[in-house]
C-alpha positions as a Markdown table, in Angstrom:
| # | Residue | x | y | z |
|---|---|---|---|---|
| 1 | Unk | 0.1 | -0.4 | 0.0 |
| 2 | Unk | 1.4 | 3.2 | -0.9 |
| 3 | Unk | 0.6 | 6.5 | 1.5 |
| 4 | Unk | 1.6 | 9.2 | -0.7 |
| 5 | Unk | -1.4 | 11.7 | -0.9 |
| 6 | Unk | -3.3 | 11.6 | -4.4 |
| 7 | Unk | -2.6 | 14.5 | -6.1 |
| 8 | Unk | -5.1 | 17.7 | -6.7 |
| 9 | Unk | -5.2 | 21.1 | -7.3 |
| 10 | Unk | -5.0 | 23.2 | -4.0 |
| 11 | Unk | -8.5 | 24.6 | -2.7 |
| 12 | Unk | -9.3 | 27.8 | -1.3 |
| 13 | Unk | -8.7 | 26.5 | 2.6 |
| 14 | Unk | -5.0 | 25.5 | 1.0 |
| 15 | Unk | -4.0 | 28.9 | 0.0 |
| 16 | Unk | -5.7 | 30.7 | 3.0 |
| 17 | Unk | -3.2 | 28.2 | 4.5 |
| 18 | Unk | -0.3 | 29.3 | 3.1 |
| 19 | Unk | -1.1 | 32.8 | 3.2 |
| 20 | Unk | -1.4 | 32.4 | 6.8 |
| 21 | Unk | 1.5 | 30.3 | 7.2 |
| 22 | Unk | 3.7 | 33.1 | 4.8 |
| 23 | Unk | 2.3 | 35.9 | 6.2 |
| 24 | Unk | 6.1 | 37.1 | 7.9 |
| 25 | Unk | 7.8 | 36.5 | 4.7 |
| 26 | Unk | 5.1 | 38.4 | 2.4 |
| 27 | Unk | 5.0 | 41.2 | 4.8 |
| 28 | Unk | 8.8 | 41.3 | 4.6 |
| 29 | Unk | 9.3 | 41.1 | 0.5 |
| 30 | Unk | 6.8 | 43.8 | 0.6 |
| 31 | Unk | 8.4 | 46.3 | 2.7 |
| 32 | Unk | 12.2 | 45.7 | 1.4 |
| 33 | Unk | 10.6 | 46.6 | -2.3 |
| 34 | Unk | 8.7 | 49.7 | -1.0 |
| 35 | Unk | 12.2 | 50.5 | 1.4 |
| 36 | Unk | 14.4 | 50.1 | -1.8 |
| 37 | Unk | 12.4 | 52.4 | -4.0 |
| 38 | Unk | 11.8 | 54.8 | -1.5 |
| 39 | Unk | 15.6 | 54.9 | -1.0 |
| 40 | Unk | 15.9 | 55.1 | -4.5 |
| 41 | Unk | 13.4 | 57.6 | -4.9 |
| 42 | Unk | 14.4 | 60.3 | -2.6 |
| 43 | Unk | 18.5 | 59.5 | -3.7 |
| 44 | Unk | 17.5 | 61.1 | -7.7 |
| 45 | Unk | 18.1 | 64.4 | -8.3 |
| 46 | Unk | 14.7 | 66.1 | -8.5 |
| 47 | Unk | 13.8 | 67.1 | -12.5 |
| 48 | Unk | 10.9 | 69.8 | -13.7 |
| 49 | Unk | 8.9 | 69.2 | -17.1 |
| 50 | Unk | 7.4 | 72.0 | -19.6 |
| 51 | Unk | 5.6 | 71.2 | -22.8 |
| 52 | Unk | 5.2 | 73.4 | -25.7 |
| 53 | Unk | 2.4 | 72.3 | -28.6 |
| 54 | Unk | 2.7 | 72.8 | -32.0 |
| 55 | Unk | -0.1 | 72.5 | -34.7 |
| 56 | Unk | 0.6 | 71.1 | -37.8 |
| 57 | Unk | -1.0 | 71.3 | -41.4 |
| 58 | Unk | -1.3 | 68.6 | -43.3 |
| 59 | Unk | -3.4 | 69.5 | -45.8 |
| 60 | Unk | -0.5 | 71.2 | -48.7 |
| 61 | Unk | -0.5 | 71.5 | -52.2 |
| 62 | Unk | 2.1 | 69.4 | -53.7 |
| 63 | Unk | 3.1 | 68.5 | -57.1 |
| 64 | Unk | 2.5 | 64.7 | -58.1 |
| 65 | Unk | 5.2 | 64.7 | -61.0 |
| 66 | Unk | 8.0 | 67.4 | -61.9 |
| 67 | Unk | 7.7 | 66.2 | -65.7 |
| 68 | Unk | 5.7 | 68.5 | -67.8 |
| 69 | Unk | 3.5 | 65.9 | -69.3 |
| 70 | Unk | 1.8 | 65.0 | -66.2 |
| 71 | Unk | -1.2 | 66.7 | -64.9 |
| 72 | Unk | -0.3 | 68.8 | -61.9 |
| 73 | Unk | -3.2 | 68.0 | -58.8 |
| 74 | Unk | -2.5 | 68.2 | -54.6 |
| 75 | Unk | -3.2 | 65.3 | -52.6 |
| 76 | Unk | -3.5 | 64.4 | -48.9 |
| 77 | Unk | -1.3 | 62.5 | -47.7 |
| 78 | Unk | -0.7 | 59.8 | -45.4 |
| 79 | Unk | -1.6 | 61.6 | -41.7 |
| 80 | Unk | 0.6 | 58.7 | -39.7 |
| 81 | Unk | 3.5 | 58.4 | -41.6 |
| 82 | Unk | 3.4 | 62.3 | -42.0 |
| 83 | Unk | 3.0 | 62.6 | -38.4 |
| 84 | Unk | 5.9 | 60.2 | -38.3 |
| 85 | Unk | 8.1 | 62.1 | -40.1 |
| 86 | Unk | 7.5 | 65.1 | -38.3 |
| 87 | Unk | 8.4 | 63.3 | -34.6 |
| 88 | Unk | 11.7 | 62.1 | -36.7 |
| 89 | Unk | 12.7 | 65.5 | -37.6 |
| 90 | Unk | 11.7 | 67.5 | -34.2 |
| 91 | Unk | 13.3 | 64.6 | -32.3 |
| 92 | Unk | 17.0 | 65.6 | -34.9 |
| 93 | Unk | 20.3 | 66.4 | -33.9 |
| 94 | Unk | 19.9 | 69.1 | -36.2 |
| 95 | Unk | 17.1 | 71.0 | -34.4 |
| 96 | Unk | 18.5 | 69.9 | -30.7 |
| 97 | Unk | 22.7 | 71.7 | -32.2 |
| 98 | Unk | 20.5 | 74.2 | -32.9 |
| 99 | Unk | 18.3 | 75.0 | -29.9 |
| 100 | Unk | 21.6 | 74.0 | -27.5 |
| 101 | Unk | 23.6 | 76.6 | -29.7 |
| 102 | Unk | 21.0 | 79.3 | -29.0 |
| 103 | Unk | 20.5 | 78.3 | -25.1 |
| 104 | Unk | 24.1 | 76.8 | -24.1 |
| 105 | Unk | 23.2 | 74.0 | -23.1 |
| 106 | Unk | 22.3 | 70.0 | -23.9 |
| 107 | Unk | 18.8 | 69.4 | -24.4 |
| 108 | Unk | 16.6 | 66.6 | -22.8 |
| 109 | Unk | 13.1 | 65.5 | -23.7 |
| 110 | Unk | 10.8 | 64.2 | -26.2 |
| 111 | Unk | 8.9 | 64.6 | -28.7 |
| 112 | Unk | 5.5 | 63.1 | -29.0 |
| 113 | Unk | 2.7 | 63.3 | -31.1 |
| 114 | Unk | -0.7 | 62.2 | -29.0 |
| 115 | Unk | -2.9 | 59.8 | -31.0 |
| 116 | Unk | -5.8 | 61.3 | -33.6 |
| 117 | Unk | -4.1 | 64.6 | -33.2 |
| 118 | Unk | -1.7 | 66.7 | -35.6 |
| 119 | Unk | 0.0 | 68.2 | -32.9 |
| 120 | Unk | 3.5 | 67.6 | -31.4 |
| 121 | Unk | 4.0 | 67.6 | -27.7 |
| 122 | Unk | 8.0 | 69.2 | -27.2 |
| 123 | Unk | 8.6 | 68.1 | -23.4 |
| 124 | Unk | 11.3 | 69.5 | -22.3 |
| 125 | Unk | 13.3 | 68.9 | -18.7 |
| 126 | Unk | 15.6 | 70.7 | -16.9 |
| 127 | Unk | 17.2 | 71.1 | -13.1 |
| 128 | Unk | 14.6 | 74.4 | -12.9 |
| 129 | Unk | 11.2 | 75.0 | -13.7 |
| 130 | Unk | 12.1 | 78.2 | -15.9 |
| 131 | Unk | 14.5 | 76.8 | -17.8 |
| 132 | Unk | 12.5 | 73.6 | -18.5 |
| 133 | Unk | 9.7 | 76.2 | -20.2 |
| 134 | Unk | 12.5 | 78.2 | -21.9 |
| 135 | Unk | 13.9 | 75.1 | -23.5 |
| 136 | Unk | 10.7 | 74.2 | -24.9 |
| 137 | Unk | 9.4 | 76.7 | -26.5 |
| 138 | Unk | 12.9 | 77.3 | -27.6 |
| 139 | Unk | 12.8 | 73.4 | -29.2 |
| 140 | Unk | 9.5 | 74.1 | -30.8 |
| 141 | Unk | 10.2 | 77.8 | -32.1 |
| 142 | Unk | 13.2 | 76.0 | -33.7 |
| 143 | Unk | 11.6 | 72.8 | -34.7 |
| 144 | Unk | 8.8 | 75.2 | -37.0 |
| 145 | Unk | 11.8 | 77.5 | -38.1 |
| 146 | Unk | 14.2 | 74.1 | -39.6 |
| 147 | Unk | 10.9 | 73.0 | -41.3 |
| 148 | Unk | 10.0 | 76.6 | -43.1 |
| 149 | Unk | 13.7 | 76.3 | -44.2 |
| 150 | Unk | 13.8 | 72.8 | -45.1 |
| 151 | Unk | 10.6 | 73.5 | -47.2 |
| 152 | Unk | 11.8 | 76.7 | -48.8 |
| 153 | Unk | 14.9 | 75.0 | -50.0 |
| 154 | Unk | 13.2 | 72.1 | -51.2 |
| 155 | Unk | 11.1 | 74.4 | -53.1 |
| 156 | Unk | 14.4 | 76.6 | -54.5 |
| 157 | Unk | 15.5 | 73.4 | -55.8 |
| 158 | Unk | 12.4 | 72.6 | -57.9 |
| 159 | Unk | 11.9 | 76.3 | -58.8 |
| 160 | Unk | 15.9 | 76.1 | -60.1 |
| 161 | Unk | 15.0 | 73.1 | -61.7 |
| 162 | Unk | 12.6 | 74.7 | -64.0 |
| 163 | Unk | 14.4 | 77.9 | -64.6 |
| 164 | Unk | 17.1 | 75.4 | -65.7 |
| 165 | Unk | 14.3 | 73.8 | -68.0 |
| 166 | Unk | 12.4 | 76.9 | -69.1 |
| 167 | Unk | 15.9 | 77.8 | -70.8 |
| 168 | Unk | 17.1 | 75.3 | -72.5 |
| 169 | Unk | 13.3 | 75.6 | -74.1 |
| 170 | Unk | 13.6 | 79.7 | -74.7 |
| 171 | Unk | 16.8 | 79.0 | -76.4 |
| 172 | Unk | 15.7 | 76.2 | -78.9 |
| 173 | Unk | 12.7 | 78.6 | -79.3 |
| 174 | Unk | 14.9 | 81.2 | -79.9 |
| 175 | Unk | 17.1 | 78.9 | -82.3 |
| 176 | Unk | 13.8 | 77.5 | -84.1 |
| 177 | Unk | 12.6 | 82.2 | -84.9 |
| 178 | Unk | 16.3 | 82.8 | -86.6 |
| 179 | Unk | 16.2 | 80.0 | -88.7 |
| 180 | Unk | 12.1 | 80.6 | -89.6 |
| 181 | Unk | 13.1 | 84.1 | -90.5 |
| 182 | Unk | 16.4 | 83.6 | -92.5 |
| 183 | Unk | 14.4 | 80.4 | -94.6 |
| 184 | Unk | 11.3 | 81.3 | -94.4 |
| 185 | Unk | 10.4 | 79.1 | -97.6 |
| 186 | Unk | 12.6 | 76.1 | -96.9 |
| 187 | Unk | 11.8 | 72.3 | -96.5 |
| 188 | Unk | 11.7 | 72.2 | -93.0 |
| 189 | Unk | 9.5 | 74.8 | -92.4 |
| 190 | Unk | 6.5 | 72.8 | -91.4 |
| 191 | Unk | 8.7 | 70.7 | -89.0 |
| 192 | Unk | 10.0 | 73.7 | -87.6 |
| 193 | Unk | 6.9 | 75.1 | -86.7 |
| 194 | Unk | 5.6 | 72.1 | -85.4 |
| 195 | Unk | 8.3 | 71.8 | -82.8 |
| 196 | Unk | 8.1 | 75.3 | -82.0 |
| 197 | Unk | 4.1 | 74.3 | -81.1 |
| 198 | Unk | 5.3 | 71.8 | -79.1 |
| 199 | Unk | 7.9 | 73.8 | -77.2 |
| 200 | Unk | 5.7 | 76.4 | -76.3 |
| 201 | Unk | 3.0 | 73.9 | -74.4 |
| 202 | Unk | 5.8 | 72.6 | -72.6 |
| 203 | Unk | 6.7 | 75.6 | -71.7 |
| 204 | Unk | 3.5 | 76.6 | -70.5 |
| 205 | Unk | 3.1 | 73.4 | -68.2 |
| 206 | Unk | 6.4 | 74.1 | -66.8 |
| 207 | Unk | 5.7 | 77.8 | -65.6 |
| 208 | Unk | 2.5 | 76.5 | -64.4 |
| 209 | Unk | 4.5 | 73.8 | -61.9 |
| 210 | Unk | 6.8 | 77.1 | -61.1 |
| 211 | Unk | 3.5 | 79.2 | -59.6 |
| 212 | Unk | 2.1 | 76.2 | -57.6 |
| 213 | Unk | 5.7 | 75.5 | -55.6 |
| 214 | Unk | 6.3 | 79.1 | -55.3 |
| 215 | Unk | 2.3 | 78.8 | -53.7 |
| 216 | Unk | 3.5 | 75.8 | -51.9 |
| 217 | Unk | 6.2 | 77.6 | -50.5 |
| 218 | Unk | 3.7 | 80.4 | -49.2 |
| 219 | Unk | 1.7 | 78.0 | -47.4 |
| 220 | Unk | 4.4 | 75.9 | -46.1 |
| 221 | Unk | 5.8 | 79.6 | -44.3 |
| 222 | Unk | 1.9 | 80.5 | -43.1 |
| 223 | Unk | -0.3 | 77.4 | -42.0 |
| 224 | Unk | 2.1 | 74.4 | -42.3 |
| 225 | Unk | 3.5 | 74.1 | -38.6 |
| 226 | Unk | 3.0 | 77.0 | -35.9 |
| 227 | Unk | 3.3 | 76.8 | -31.7 |
| 228 | Unk | -0.3 | 76.8 | -30.3 |
| 229 | Unk | 0.7 | 76.8 | -26.6 |
| 230 | Unk | 3.9 | 78.2 | -24.8 |
| 231 | Unk | 5.5 | 75.9 | -22.1 |
| 232 | Unk | 4.4 | 76.9 | -18.6 |
| 233 | Unk | 6.8 | 76.8 | -15.9 |
| 234 | Unk | 5.6 | 73.3 | -13.5 |
| 235 | Unk | 4.9 | 74.4 | -9.7 |
| 236 | Unk | 6.0 | 70.6 | -9.0 |
| 237 | Unk | 9.3 | 68.1 | -10.7 |
| 238 | Unk | 8.0 | 65.0 | -12.2 |
| 239 | Unk | 11.2 | 63.4 | -11.1 |
| 240 | Unk | 11.4 | 61.7 | -8.7 |
| 241 | Unk | 7.6 | 60.3 | -9.2 |
| 242 | Unk | 8.0 | 59.5 | -5.4 |
| 243 | Unk | 4.7 | 58.3 | -4.8 |
| 244 | Unk | 4.6 | 55.9 | -8.1 |
| 245 | Unk | 7.5 | 54.3 | -7.7 |
| 246 | Unk | 6.0 | 53.6 | -4.1 |
| 247 | Unk | 2.8 | 51.9 | -5.0 |
| 248 | Unk | 4.6 | 50.2 | -8.2 |
| 249 | Unk | 7.1 | 48.7 | -6.0 |
| 250 | Unk | 4.4 | 47.6 | -3.4 |
| 251 | Unk | 2.6 | 45.4 | -5.9 |
| 252 | Unk | 6.0 | 44.4 | -7.4 |
| 253 | Unk | 7.0 | 43.4 | -4.0 |
| 254 | Unk | 3.5 | 41.5 | -3.0 |
| 255 | Unk | 3.7 | 39.9 | -5.9 |
| 256 | Unk | 7.2 | 38.7 | -5.4 |
| 257 | Unk | 6.4 | 38.0 | -2.0 |
| 258 | Unk | 3.4 | 35.6 | -2.7 |
| 259 | Unk | 6.1 | 33.9 | -5.5 |
| 260 | Unk | 8.5 | 33.3 | -2.7 |
| 261 | Unk | 5.8 | 32.2 | 0.1 |
| 262 | Unk | 4.4 | 29.8 | -2.2 |
| 263 | Unk | 8.0 | 28.1 | -3.0 |
| 264 | Unk | 8.9 | 28.2 | 0.5 |
| 265 | Unk | 6.1 | 26.3 | 1.0 |
| 266 | Unk | 6.1 | 23.6 | -1.4 |
| 267 | Unk | 10.0 | 23.0 | -0.4 |
| 268 | Unk | 9.2 | 22.8 | 3.6 |
| 269 | Unk | 7.4 | 19.4 | 4.2 |
| 270 | Unk | 7.8 | 20.0 | 8.1 |
| 271 | Unk | 4.4 | 18.9 | 9.9 |
| 272 | Unk | 2.9 | 21.9 | 11.7 |
| 273 | Unk | -0.7 | 20.8 | 12.4 |
| 274 | Unk | -3.3 | 18.6 | 11.5 |
| 275 | Unk | -3.7 | 20.0 | 7.8 |
| 276 | Unk | 0.0 | 19.3 | 7.1 |
| 277 | Unk | -0.4 | 15.4 | 8.2 |
| 278 | Unk | -3.4 | 15.3 | 6.0 |
| 279 | Unk | -1.9 | 16.7 | 3.1 |
| 280 | Unk | 1.3 | 14.6 | 3.6 |
| 281 | Unk | -0.2 | 10.9 | 4.2 |
| 282 | Unk | -2.9 | 9.0 | 2.2 |
| 283 | Unk | -4.4 | 7.8 | 5.8 |
| 284 | Unk | -7.7 | 9.5 | 7.8 |
| 285 | Unk | -6.1 | 11.9 | 10.3 |
| 286 | Unk | -8.4 | 11.1 | 13.3 |
| 287 | Unk | -7.1 | 14.1 | 15.1 |
| 288 | Unk | -4.1 | 15.3 | 17.4 |
| 289 | Unk | -3.2 | 14.4 | 21.3 |
| 290 | Unk | -0.9 | 16.4 | 23.9 |
| 291 | Unk | 1.4 | 13.6 | 24.4 |
| 292 | Unk | 1.3 | 9.7 | 23.7 |
| 293 | Unk | 3.6 | 7.5 | 24.9 |
| 294 | Unk | 6.3 | 7.6 | 22.4 |
| 295 | Unk | 10.1 | 8.6 | 22.0 |
| 296 | Unk | 9.5 | 11.3 | 19.6 |
| 297 | Unk | 9.9 | 8.9 | 17.0 |
| 298 | Unk | 6.4 | 8.0 | 14.2 |
| 299 | Unk | 5.2 | 5.0 | 16.1 |
| 300 | Unk | 2.4 | 3.0 | 15.9 |
| 301 | Unk | 0.3 | 2.2 | 18.2 |
| 302 | Unk | -2.7 | 0.1 | 18.6 |
| 303 | Unk | -6.4 | 2.0 | 18.4 |
| 304 | Unk | -7.4 | 0.7 | 21.9 |
| 305 | Unk | -4.7 | 2.7 | 23.7 |
| 306 | Unk | -5.5 | 4.3 | 26.9 |
| 307 | Unk | -3.4 | 7.6 | 25.6 |
| 308 | Unk | -5.7 | 7.8 | 22.7 |
| 309 | Unk | -8.7 | 7.1 | 24.8 |
| 310 | Unk | -8.3 | 9.9 | 27.4 |
| 311 | Unk | -7.6 | 12.0 | 24.3 |
| 312 | Unk | -10.9 | 11.7 | 23.2 |
| 313 | Unk | -9.3 | 10.4 | 19.5 |
| 314 | Unk | -11.8 | 7.3 | 19.2 |
| 315 | Unk | -11.4 | 5.5 | 15.6 |
| 316 | Unk | -14.3 | 3.2 | 14.3 |
| 317 | Unk | -13.0 | -0.3 | 13.5 |
| 318 | Unk | -14.0 | -1.8 | 10.5 |
| 319 | Unk | -16.7 | -4.4 | 11.0 |
| 320 | Unk | -15.1 | -8.1 | 11.4 |
| 321 | Unk | -11.9 | -7.0 | 12.5 |
| 322 | Unk | -10.3 | -7.5 | 15.7 |
| 323 | Unk | -9.8 | -4.1 | 17.6 |
| 324 | Unk | -6.4 | -5.6 | 18.9 |
| 325 | Unk | -4.7 | -6.2 | 15.0 |
| 326 | Unk | -5.7 | -2.1 | 13.9 |
| 327 | Unk | -3.0 | 0.4 | 14.5 |
| 328 | Unk | -3.0 | 4.3 | 14.4 |
| 329 | Unk | 0.5 | 5.9 | 13.4 |
| 330 | Unk | 1.3 | 8.3 | 15.6 |
| 331 | Unk | 3.1 | 11.5 | 14.0 |
| 332 | Unk | 5.1 | 13.9 | 16.7 |
| 333 | Unk | 5.0 | 17.8 | 15.5 |
| 334 | Unk | 8.1 | 18.5 | 12.9 |
| 335 | Unk | 8.8 | 15.8 | 11.9 |
| 336 | Unk | 9.2 | 16.1 | 8.0 |
| 337 | Unk | 6.7 | 14.4 | 5.8 |
| 338 | Unk | 8.9 | 12.0 | 3.8 |
| 339 | Unk | 9.8 | 10.7 | 7.1 |
| 340 | Unk | 6.5 | 9.5 | 7.7 |
| 341 | Unk | 5.6 | 8.2 | 4.8 |
| 342 | Unk | 8.6 | 6.3 | 5.0 |
| 343 | Unk | 7.7 | 4.9 | 8.3 |
| 344 | Unk | 4.2 | 4.2 | 7.4 |
| 345 | Unk | 5.6 | 2.3 | 4.6 |
| 346 | Unk | 7.7 | 0.4 | 6.2 |
| 347 | Unk | 5.3 | -0.6 | 8.6 |
| 348 | Unk | 3.1 | -1.8 | 5.6 |
| 349 | Unk | 5.6 | -3.9 | 4.5 |
| 350 | Unk | 5.7 | -5.5 | 8.0 |
| 351 | Unk | 2.1 | -6.5 | 8.0 |
| 352 | Unk | 0.8 | -3.5 | 10.3 |
| 353 | Unk | -2.6 | -2.5 | 9.8 |
| 354 | Unk | -3.4 | 1.3 | 9.8 |
| 355 | Unk | -6.4 | 2.5 | 10.0 |
| 356 | Unk | -5.5 | 6.3 | 10.4 |
| 357 | Unk | -2.9 | 8.9 | 12.3 |
| 358 | Unk | -3.0 | 11.1 | 15.1 |
| 359 | Unk | -0.7 | 14.4 | 15.6 |
| 360 | Unk | 1.4 | 14.4 | 18.6 |
| 361 | Unk | 1.3 | 18.0 | 19.6 |
| 362 | Unk | 3.3 | 17.8 | 23.1 |
| 363 | Unk | 6.9 | 16.0 | 24.3 |
| 364 | Unk | 6.9 | 12.4 | 24.3 |
| 365 | Unk | 6.1 | 10.4 | 28.1 |
| 366 | Unk | 8.5 | 9.3 | 29.6 |
| 367 | Unk | 8.9 | 6.7 | 32.2 |
| 368 | Unk | 8.1 | 3.3 | 33.2 |
| 369 | Unk | 4.5 | 3.8 | 32.0 |
| 370 | Unk | 5.8 | 5.0 | 28.5 |
| 371 | Unk | 8.2 | 1.8 | 28.1 |
| 372 | Unk | 6.0 | -1.3 | 29.7 |
| 373 | Unk | 2.4 | 0.5 | 28.1 |
| 374 | Unk | 1.1 | -1.5 | 25.0 |
| 375 | Unk | 0.9 | 2.2 | 22.7 |
| 376 | Unk | 4.6 | 2.8 | 23.4 |
| 377 | Unk | 6.4 | -0.4 | 22.1 |
| 378 | Unk | 8.5 | -0.3 | 18.8 |
| 379 | Unk | 5.8 | -2.2 | 16.5 |
| 380 | Unk | 9.0 | -2.7 | 13.9 |
| 381 | Unk | 10.9 | -4.3 | 16.8 |
| 382 | Unk | 8.1 | -6.3 | 18.3 |
| 383 | Unk | 6.8 | -7.7 | 14.8 |
| 384 | Unk | 10.5 | -8.7 | 13.6 |
| 385 | Unk | 10.8 | -10.4 | 17.0 |
| 386 | Unk | 7.5 | -12.5 | 16.4 |
| 387 | Unk | 8.8 | -13.5 | 12.8 |
| 388 | Unk | 11.8 | -14.8 | 13.8 |
| 389 | Unk | 10.0 | -16.6 | 17.0 |
| 390 | Unk | 7.7 | -17.8 | 14.0 |
């Protein structure tokens, strides 16, 4: 007969028992985490954060293709991609270096785009509240200026390329005019006239694109991006966030404490109460007694042992069985579960019929009664002696 307990999931009572037994561990780990977070927060320098807002207009006139034979129209770009590009530009070293040159110190902070908005938030941090607000405003202003410069440079390059094309077309038209004036009746007159007409159409298309690019430049300079909210000096520091750190540390410490408590409880198989004995052994637990005639080891005693009767432990014998052949396993408190199971298996192999177990909560009795009582005998030695006699 195997005395290993049946495997099963923990019930609510088991979890409550773990929390009750391991409460000091949970409290200690949680307090340690809170104390560590508090000390770390108090050791951090104070930092202030200020935020400026920039509104970005995404609806701008653009050219689909610079070639004169394509239709020129306006389009709305992908808003998510546009805002991500703007965040990258505002966070770039180009903008940060200009702000640093202007203020005389590096820029720390971040640029974010709130979801479903065309707004950029420039959040700057500094040791002083006024300096944080000044940095945020300078950062936003510099971004707007840099963006306008880049748009102007891009437009200027496009206008310059168009002017070069117009120059080539004008020179060719001039050459055709001179050739037609010199030979008005030439065989190539019809071909030259057709080429001249085509060049005039191309020139008109290039002129129109130049006008659109110039309109884009004016639009970018006025409505593309502008500061809509200046930064105000913050009243309280943003770092350290002592309260937030303590709350998060308390939650993390509580979870860690629970994990440690369950791990310690799983590794600790010492029997301290009746519930521990019930979980450790696949035998009915009949109760607990203050003292029994035993030497402090796990022993088996007959069910008619007077010490059990005095303690109120009266197990029911199976019908048809002789009471003297039934025994109860007495387990002193503090015994390891593995030792209890090994002793129960050994007694079972010797033919001792165990019908239950009791927990001995007090010190073992000593004296003549302990040595001569039928309930205090060492059953393993007794059974071995009887086998030898047989």
